[in-house]
N, C-alpha and C positions, 0 to 999 in steps of 0.2 A: 570384688566378688568373693563371697565366702564359700569354701569347699566343704562338702559333707564328708567328714573324716571317717564315718562308718560305712560309706557307700561301697567300698571295696570288700567289706566283710560280710555282705548280705548274701553271698553265693551259697553258703552252707544251709541246707534245708533238710529237715527230718520228716519222716512219714510214719504211719503206724508200724510198718515192717522194720524200719531202721530209725528210731528216734534220735534226736540230737542231744549231745551233752554240751551244755553251755557252761563256760568257766568265767568266774569273776575273781580277780585277785586284788586285795587291798594290801596296804603295808603290813597289817597285823594278821589278817585272816585270808582264807580262800573258801570260795563257795562254788558249788557245782549243782546243776539241776538237769534232769532228763525231760525233754520237751517233745511232744508230738505236735509239729507245726501245722499239720492239716486240720486238726481240731482245736489247736491253740491251748492245749492243756499241759500242765506240768505233771508228769507221772510220779516222780520222786525227786528228792533233793538231799544234799548233805553239805555240811559246812564245818569249819573248825571252831565255831562258837557254840556247838551243841554241848549238852551237859556232860557227855561221856569224855569229852576232850578237855575239860577244865583242869584236870590234873596234869595233862600233857604239855602245858605251856612252858615247862622247863626245857623241853626238847627244842631242837631247832625247827624252823618253819618248813624245811624240806621233808623232814621225817613226819611232821604233822600232816603235810599234804599227802604223803603216801598212805597214812592211816585213814584220811578222809576218802581217798580213792578206793581203799579196800572196803570201807563201810558202804560207799555208794555202789560198788560192784556187788556186794551181797544183797543190797536192796533191789538192784536191777535184776539179779538172778531170781529173786522171789517173784518177780513179775513175768518170768519166763521169756525174757528178751535176751537174745544171743548176739545180735549184730547191732552196732550203733554207728553214729556219725559224730566225730569229735570236732567241736567248734571252739577253738582256742581264742577266738575274738581277735583283739588287737595285740595280744601278748605273744612273745616269742615262745617257741616250743623248747623251753630250757628252764632249768631250775625247778621251781615249785609246780609249774604247769606240767612239766615232764614227769615229775614225781607222782602227781595226781593220776596221770594217764597210765603210768607203770603200775600203780596200785590197782587200777581197774583191770588192767591186763592180767595181773597176778591171779585174779579170781577166775579167769578163763573166758572173759568176754572179748569180742573181736570188733575192732574199728580201724 
């Protein structure tokens, strides 16, 4: 019998007051998006493959994740959202995922 490996990660849920930040990490890049689960809409997103980060490929991936977090934090702040729910998915809260979260917290958002 095959187990559903994503079953234990389904507990994090965002609403209009506290949207969810979903993180996806690949070997080369990191992606984050802010989702309102009650309406099923993506409010904003940011990733390391955006045009402004093309010159930053010389940096290490942790520093790049911090910059992506700051960019996402600024975009969230423009939407007048102050509180969020952080969904790290199946990744450990360590390394690039932690850097992304720290970049968002630097802007002054709370989760």
